[in-house]
Structure formats: structure tokens, C-alpha cells
C-alpha positions as CSV (number, residue, x, y, z in Angstrom):
1,X,0.0,0.0,0.0
2,X,2.8,2.4,0.9
3,X,4.4,1.6,-2.5
4,X,1.4,2.5,-4.5
5,X,0.8,5.6,-2.4
6,X,4.4,6.7,-3.1
7,X,4.0,6.2,-6.8
8,X,0.8,8.2,-7.0
9,X,2.4,11.0,-5.0
10,X,5.4,11.1,-7.3
11,X,3.2,11.3,-10.4
12,X,1.2,14.2,-8.9
13,X,4.4,16.1,-8.0
14,X,5.8,15.5,-11.4
15,X,2.7,16.9,-13.1
16,X,2.8,20.0,-11.0
17,X,6.5,20.5,-11.8
18,X,5.8,20.2,-15.6
19,X,3.0,22.8,-15.4
20,X,5.3,25.2,-13.5
21,X,7.9,24.9,-16.2
22,X,5.4,25.5,-19.0
23,X,4.1,28.6,-17.2
24,X,7.6,29.9,-16.7
25,X,8.2,29.7,-20.4
26,X,5.0,31.6,-21.2
27,X,5.7,34.2,-18.5
28,X,9.2,35.1,-19.7
29,X,10.0,38.8,-19.2
30,X,9.1,41.1,-22.1
31,X,12.7,41.6,-23.3
32,X,13.2,37.8,-23.2
33,X,10.0,37.3,-25.3
34,X,11.3,39.8,-27.9
35,X,14.6,38.0,-28.1
36,X,12.9,34.7,-28.5
37,X,10.6,36.0,-31.2
38,X,13.5,37.7,-32.9
39,X,15.3,34.3,-33.1
40,X,12.3,32.9,-35.0
41,X,11.7,35.9,-37.3
42,X,15.3,36.2,-38.3
43,X,14.9,33.1,-40.5
44,X,11.5,34.2,-42.0
45,X,10.3,37.1,-44.0
46,X,8.6,40.1,-42.3
47,X,5.2,41.0,-43.6
48,X,5.4,44.5,-42.1
49,X,5.2,46.9,-45.1
50,X,7.6,49.2,-43.3
51,X,10.3,46.6,-42.9
52,X,12.7,44.9,-45.3
53,X,11.6,41.7,-47.0
54,X,15.2,40.4,-46.8
55,X,16.0,37.6,-44.3
56,X,17.4,39.6,-41.3
57,X,20.0,37.0,-40.5
58,X,21.9,37.8,-43.7
59,X,22.1,41.6,-43.6
60,X,25.3,41.8,-45.7
61,X,23.8,39.9,-48.7
62,X,20.5,41.6,-49.2
63,X,19.4,45.2,-49.7
64,X,16.1,46.5,-48.4
65,X,14.2,45.1,-51.4
66,X,15.6,41.6,-50.6
67,X,18.0,41.7,-53.6
68,X,21.6,40.4,-53.6
69,X,24.2,42.8,-55.0
70,X,24.2,40.9,-58.3
71,X,20.4,40.9,-58.5
72,X,20.4,44.6,-57.7
73,X,22.8,45.3,-60.6
74,X,20.8,43.3,-63.0
75,X,17.6,45.1,-62.0
76,X,19.2,48.5,-62.1
77,X,20.7,48.0,-65.6
78,X,17.4,46.7,-67.0
79,X,15.3,49.4,-65.5
80,X,17.7,52.1,-66.8
81,X,18.1,50.8,-70.3
82,X,15.1,48.7,-71.4
83,X,13.3,51.8,-72.7
84,X,16.2,52.5,-75.0
85,X,15.7,49.2,-76.8
86,X,13.3,48.9,-79.7
87,X,11.8,46.0,-81.6
88,X,12.3,46.1,-85.4
89,X,9.9,44.3,-87.8
90,X,10.7,44.2,-91.5
91,X,9.0,43.1,-94.6
92,X,10.7,42.5,-97.9
93,X,9.5,41.1,-101.3
94,X,11.4,39.2,-103.9
95,X,10.4,37.5,-107.1
96,X,10.0,33.8,-107.2
97,X,9.1,31.4,-110.0
98,X,6.5,32.4,-112.5
99,X,7.0,36.0,-111.6
100,X,5.2,35.6,-108.3
101,X,6.3,37.9,-105.5
102,X,7.1,36.4,-102.1
103,X,6.9,38.4,-98.9
104,X,9.4,37.7,-96.2
105,X,9.2,39.0,-92.6
106,X,12.0,39.5,-90.2
107,X,12.6,40.8,-86.7
108,X,15.5,42.4,-84.9
109,X,16.5,44.9,-82.2
110,X,18.0,48.3,-82.0
111,X,19.2,51.0,-79.6
112,X,18.0,54.6,-79.6
113,X,20.9,57.0,-80.1
114,X,19.3,60.5,-79.6
115,X,16.1,62.5,-79.2
116,X,16.0,63.0,-83.0
117,X,14.9,59.4,-83.3
118,X,18.1,57.8,-84.7
119,X,18.4,54.1,-84.0
120,X,21.4,51.9,-84.6
121,X,21.0,48.3,-85.5
122,X,22.7,45.6,-87.7
123,X,22.7,46.1,-91.4
124,X,21.5,42.5,-92.0
125,X,18.4,43.3,-89.9
126,X,17.1,45.9,-92.4
127,X,18.9,44.8,-95.6
128,X,16.6,44.6,-98.6
129,X,13.5,45.6,-96.5
130,X,10.7,47.4,-98.1
131,X,9.0,48.3,-94.8
132,X,10.6,48.8,-91.4
133,X,8.4,49.2,-88.4
134,X,9.8,50.1,-85.0
135,X,8.0,49.4,-81.7
136,X,9.0,51.6,-78.7
137,X,8.8,50.6,-75.0
138,X,5.2,51.9,-74.7
139,X,4.0,49.6,-77.5
140,X,3.5,52.3,-80.1
141,X,4.7,51.6,-83.6
142,X,6.4,54.0,-86.0
143,X,7.5,53.6,-89.6
144,X,11.2,53.9,-89.8
145,X,13.2,55.6,-92.6
146,X,16.6,54.4,-93.8
147,X,19.5,56.8,-92.9
148,X,22.6,55.0,-93.8
149,X,24.5,51.7,-93.7
150,X,28.0,50.3,-93.6
151,X,27.5,46.7,-94.8
152,X,31.2,45.8,-94.3
153,X,30.8,46.3,-90.6
154,X,27.2,45.2,-90.4
155,X,26.0,48.6,-89.0
156,X,23.0,50.6,-90.0
157,X,21.1,53.6,-88.8
158,X,17.3,54.2,-89.2
159,X,15.1,56.9,-87.9
160,X,11.6,57.3,-86.4
161,X,9.6,60.4,-86.0
162,X,8.4,59.9,-82.4
163,X,7.9,62.4,-79.7
164,X,11.2,63.3,-78.1
165,X,9.9,62.5,-74.6
166,X,9.3,58.9,-75.7
167,X,12.9,58.5,-76.8
168,X,15.5,57.4,-74.3
169,X,19.0,57.4,-75.8
170,X,21.5,54.8,-74.6
171,X,24.8,55.9,-73.1
172,X,27.9,54.9,-75.0
173,X,30.7,53.1,-73.2
174,X,34.3,52.3,-74.2
175,X,35.0,48.8,-75.6
176,X,38.8,49.3,-75.5
177,X,38.7,48.8,-71.7
178,X,36.8,45.5,-71.7
179,X,38.4,42.5,-70.1
180,X,37.6,38.8,-70.2
181,X,35.5,37.8,-67.3
182,X,33.6,41.1,-67.0
183,X,29.8,40.8,-66.6
184,X,27.7,41.8,-69.6
185,X,24.0,42.1,-70.4
186,X,22.1,41.6,-73.7
187,X,18.7,43.1,-74.2
188,X,16.7,42.4,-77.3
189,X,13.6,40.8,-78.8
190,X,14.4,37.1,-79.2
191,X,11.5,35.3,-81.0
192,X,9.5,38.5,-80.8
193,X,9.6,38.6,-77.0
194,X,10.2,42.3,-76.5
195,X,13.0,43.7,-74.3
196,X,14.2,40.4,-72.9
197,X,17.3,40.5,-70.7
198,X,20.0,37.8,-70.7
199,X,23.2,38.0,-68.7
200,X,26.6,36.5,-69.1
201,X,30.3,37.2,-69.2
202,X,32.8,38.5,-71.8
203,X,34.6,35.4,-73.1
204,X,37.0,37.2,-75.5
205,X,37.7,40.7,-76.7
206,X,39.9,40.0,-79.8
207,X,37.9,37.8,-82.1
208,X,37.6,38.2,-85.9
209,X,34.2,37.8,-87.6
210,X,33.8,37.2,-91.3
211,X,31.2,39.5,-92.8
212,X,30.7,40.0,-96.6
213,X,34.2,38.7,-97.4
214,X,35.7,41.0,-94.9
215,X,36.8,40.4,-91.3
216,X,35.8,42.7,-88.5
217,X,38.5,42.9,-85.8
218,X,38.2,43.1,-82.0
219,X,34.8,41.4,-82.0
220,X,33.5,40.8,-78.5
221,X,32.7,37.2,-77.7
222,X,30.1,36.6,-75.0
223,X,28.2,33.7,-73.4
224,X,25.0,35.6,-72.7
225,X,22.2,33.9,-74.6
226,X,21.5,35.5,-78.0
227,X,18.8,34.1,-80.3
228,X,17.0,35.1,-83.5
229,X,15.6,38.6,-82.9
230,X,18.5,39.7,-80.7
231,X,20.5,41.0,-83.7
232,X,21.1,44.7,-83.5
233,X,20.3,44.9,-79.8
234,X,22.6,46.4,-77.2
235,X,25.4,44.7,-75.3
236,X,25.8,46.5,-72.0
237,X,28.2,46.7,-69.1
238,X,27.3,46.8,-65.4
239,X,26.9,50.6,-65.6
240,X,24.3,50.3,-68.3
241,X,26.6,51.6,-71.0
242,X,26.5,50.4,-74.6
243,X,29.7,48.3,-75.2
244,X,28.6,46.5,-78.4
245,X,25.9,45.5,-80.8
246,X,24.9,41.9,-80.7
247,X,25.3,40.5,-84.2
248,X,25.8,36.8,-84.5
249,X,26.0,33.4,-82.8
250,X,28.0,30.3,-83.4
251,X,25.4,27.5,-83.5
252,X,24.5,24.4,-85.4
253,X,20.8,24.8,-84.6
254,X,20.4,28.5,-85.2
255,X,19.7,29.0,-81.5
256,X,21.9,30.1,-78.6
257,X,24.7,27.7,-77.8
258,X,26.5,30.0,-75.4
259,X,28.8,31.6,-78.1
260,X,27.7,35.0,-79.2
261,X,29.4,37.9,-80.9
262,X,29.0,41.7,-80.7
263,X,30.5,44.5,-82.8
264,X,32.5,46.7,-80.4
265,X,31.0,50.1,-79.6
266,X,34.2,52.0,-80.5
267,X,33.7,50.9,-84.1
268,X,30.0,51.8,-83.9
269,X,30.9,55.3,-82.5
270,X,33.3,55.9,-85.4
271,X,30.9,54.7,-88.1
272,X,27.5,56.1,-87.0
273,X,28.3,59.9,-87.3
274,X,29.3,59.3,-91.0
275,X,26.2,57.3,-91.6
276,X,24.0,60.1,-90.2
277,X,25.9,62.8,-92.2
278,X,26.6,61.0,-95.5
279,X,24.5,57.9,-95.5
280,X,27.6,55.8,-95.9
281,X,31.2,55.6,-94.6
282,X,33.7,57.6,-96.5
283,X,36.8,55.5,-96.4
284,X,40.2,56.8,-97.2
285,X,42.0,55.7,-100.3
286,X,45.7,54.6,-100.4
287,X,45.9,53.2,-103.9
288,X,47.7,49.9,-103.4
289,X,46.9,46.2,-104.0
290,X,48.7,43.8,-101.6
291,X,49.4,40.1,-101.7
292,X,50.1,38.1,-98.6
293,X,53.5,36.4,-98.4
294,X,55.5,34.7,-95.6
295,X,57.6,37.8,-95.2
296,X,55.0,40.5,-95.4
297,X,52.3,42.1,-97.6
298,X,53.8,42.4,-101.1
299,X,53.0,45.6,-103.1
300,X,51.5,43.9,-106.2
301,X,50.1,47.0,-107.8
302,X,50.1,50.7,-107.4
303,X,47.3,53.0,-108.5
304,X,48.8,55.4,-111.1
305,X,49.3,58.8,-109.4
306,X,47.6,57.4,-106.3
307,X,48.6,58.2,-102.7
308,X,51.0,55.3,-102.3
309,X,52.7,55.9,-105.6
310,X,53.1,59.6,-104.8
311,X,54.6,58.8,-101.5
312,X,57.3,56.7,-103.1
313,X,56.1,53.2,-102.3
314,X,57.7,50.7,-104.7
315,X,55.8,48.2,-106.7
316,X,57.0,45.4,-109.1
317,X,59.0,46.4,-112.1
318,X,57.1,45.8,-115.4
319,X,59.0,45.4,-118.7
320,X,57.9,44.3,-122.1
321,X,59.3,41.0,-123.4
322,X,61.0,40.9,-126.8
323,X,60.5,38.4,-129.5
324,X,57.5,37.0,-131.3
325,X,55.4,36.3,-128.3
326,X,56.0,39.6,-126.6
327,X,54.0,40.3,-123.5
328,X,54.9,41.8,-120.1
329,X,57.5,40.7,-117.6
330,X,56.7,41.5,-114.0
331,X,59.5,41.4,-111.5
332,X,58.2,41.3,-107.9
333,X,61.6,41.1,-106.4
334,X,61.9,44.8,-106.4
335,X,58.5,45.5,-104.7
336,X,58.2,46.7,-101.2
337,X,56.9,44.4,-98.4
338,X,54.6,46.1,-96.0
339,X,55.0,44.8,-92.4
340,X,53.4,47.5,-90.3
341,X,51.1,50.6,-90.4
342,X,51.7,53.3,-87.8
343,X,53.9,50.8,-85.9
344,X,51.1,48.2,-85.8
345,X,52.1,44.9,-87.3
346,X,50.0,43.8,-90.3
347,X,49.9,40.2,-91.6
348,X,46.9,40.2,-93.9
349,X,44.9,42.5,-96.1
350,X,42.3,42.7,-93.4
351,X,44.9,43.8,-90.9
352,X,46.1,46.5,-93.3
353,X,42.6,47.8,-94.1
354,X,41.5,47.8,-90.4
355,X,44.2,50.3,-89.6
356,X,43.9,52.4,-92.7
357,X,40.1,52.6,-92.8
358,X,40.1,53.8,-89.2
359,X,41.6,57.0,-90.6
360,X,40.1,59.8,-92.6
361,X,41.0,61.3,-96.1
362,X,43.9,63.6,-95.6
363,X,45.3,61.8,-92.6
364,X,48.9,60.5,-92.8
365,X,50.0,57.0,-92.1
366,X,53.5,55.6,-91.8
367,X,54.0,52.4,-93.7
368,X,57.0,50.3,-92.5
369,X,58.3,48.3,-95.4
370,X,61.1,45.8,-96.2
371,X,63.1,47.3,-99.1
372,X,66.2,45.6,-100.4
373,X,66.3,43.6,-97.1
374,X,66.2,46.6,-94.9
375,X,63.4,48.4,-93.0
376,X,62.2,51.8,-94.2
377,X,59.4,54.1,-93.2
378,X,57.2,55.6,-95.9
379,X,54.8,58.4,-94.9
380,X,51.6,58.3,-97.0
381,X,48.9,60.9,-97.1
382,X,45.5,59.2,-97.6
383,X,43.3,60.2,-100.4
384,X,39.5,60.2,-100.9
385,X,36.8,62.8,-100.9
386,X,37.2,65.2,-98.0
387,X,34.6,65.2,-95.3
388,X,32.2,68.1,-95.5
């Protein structure tokens, strides 16, 4: 009997002790309750509209909007620039069999340059188009007029007559300062999905891209997704500045494979003013035809009375053969070999033209040549129509 009485008494005392402990947890001091509550809410999101939606246990990683630094940059770039990007729709017609006309439609992107309505895009976006319609950020559409194009560099300028307050020009950056690994942003209209943002990194800054039998130098390679419809759209840095124009992808399917290419903005900045003023790029003339050899670029032909000939550049010696057959004898051994322009080494015709065509008519370039086995510098004043 004593045993069972002791067991009952122990159970009763244990129950009282449990209730006391539970009450002590509930009746913690106010500051202790706050600390306990804080421990819970630090791992959850506050629903108070006056407080941050970021997890409060990671204050260094989130801003007051709950964004990481990387997310905040992405959002800031997009919100600052997306209104500067336009959607371009084109229609073109061409004759088919039996004299039927076939209509083709295309899409692309572009960037607003100024309040006058000038828009830069790729030449291949608007090439051969009969109608070009531009859609601005507010959804309004405007017929675009052709201003000028540089097919060799795949750059074109069109214009819309839209209210200036609806035009948000993009800021130009400097592509000469780009480094591999820097973050980049592409905004465009892939598959007609307007002002779509993709992000990535700069994979290379010194690629060559073959366009219309010419190579464009210093092409920017990126891994940001670029798809049909992105052509002509802006490539941006983390400050929201234009650093290139998205122009092509390397793909076996025609869709993004993580290898995209953009025309550097420094080339665009050099070409666009001439397109707006003249409708085309006025390239300087040097009056020489070159052939690639292992030792340098051989001067194969000089334009009579051209800039190179006037400067004293030496071409091959031409003499007439004697005898019944006659004809001409061309001695290339006496011709100069061009190895550099303005101290920049040139190994191909593209290298040579890239340096020369960055100049203007009337500018002087220094050609470094091999002549009779020795180096010589030949100053040449470039020809061509003067800029007005």
C-alpha cells in the first residue's frame, strides 16, 4: 500500500512541476520574449510593409528590397536601359518562280541614339527591307526611314519620328577597356519577346568575324544567350553603357549555344556619325593592292598617281618582253613588303585595311616596309573625298 501511495504522490508532484515549467516559459520577461521572437523571425520574411523583406539573419547579402548585390545590378541595368531598346519588324518582297512575289518578314532589335529618333542596328536586320516598323517601349509603332549603312561592318542607322519625350537614348561606353570575365547584359527581342534580358560574361575581346568577305577585328565574344531577334540589340556593361551591338551566334541549330558575338561600340561610334551625315562611310584611299606572303604584304600593284605611288612606295617592275610572243614581264623582287602601319604589325589585307580605314581622307599613315632587305618608313597621305 505504501508503495502504491508513493507512486501516486510522485506522479502528482511531477505533473505539478511540468505545469510550472510550462508557465515559466510563457511568462518570460518582455525583453526575453522579444529576443525569443527575434530568433524565430530572423529566419523568416517580415510581412510588415515598413520593414525589409530580406532575411534579417543575412544583412550583408540583401538590400532593403531583398536583392543580392548581383540581382540589384541586373535590375538597375534593365530598368535604366530597357526603354532605350526597340523592336524592329521588317517586310521584304522578292520575285519567285513564274514572276510571283514572295513576302518575307524579319525581326531584330535596335538602340535609340538620340532624341532626334536615330536608331542603330545591324545592317543585316534591315537589308533589302521594303518596310521597317519600330516598336517603342510603350508599345506604339512607327514607320522607320533608312538613314545609312556600312555593310562591311554590319552597322545601319534608321530613324523614327516619335515624340522626343518617348525616346530614351542609350549611353555609349568604351570597348577598349573591356576584359575577359567582366559581366555583360544583352537586351533584345528574341523570337519577338520584347526587351528580354539575358546575362553572361565576356569570353574574349579580340575575335575576328567574317562578314561580306571582310573580317571585323576586335569582335566581343560573350556567353549571354543570343537568339534570333536579338540581332542589332545592345550589349551593356554593369553601368548600363553600350559596349557593343549583338550581331551573330556560333550555333549548329540556329539558337543560342553560349557563343555570341558583338560589334565593339568604338567601331560603332566611329561609323555612326558618318552614316548620319553622309548615309555611308567615306573610307580613305591609299591606292595599293597587296598580296600576302610569308615575309609581309607584297605591293603587287600601285594606282597610277595614287597616294601610295606619290609617297614613293615601290611596286613590281614591269617590262615588255621581246620576241615574237611579246607580253609583259613582272619582277616582284623589287617590290616593297609592308610589315606595319603606324607601328602596328599587319599580316593580312584585313589587318592593313583595319588600320587604314580607321583614318580619314587627308590623314597621314606611316608604312613600315622591307626594301632591299632593310626596314624603311614611308609616310603616305591618304586620299579620298574630303569630309564636309
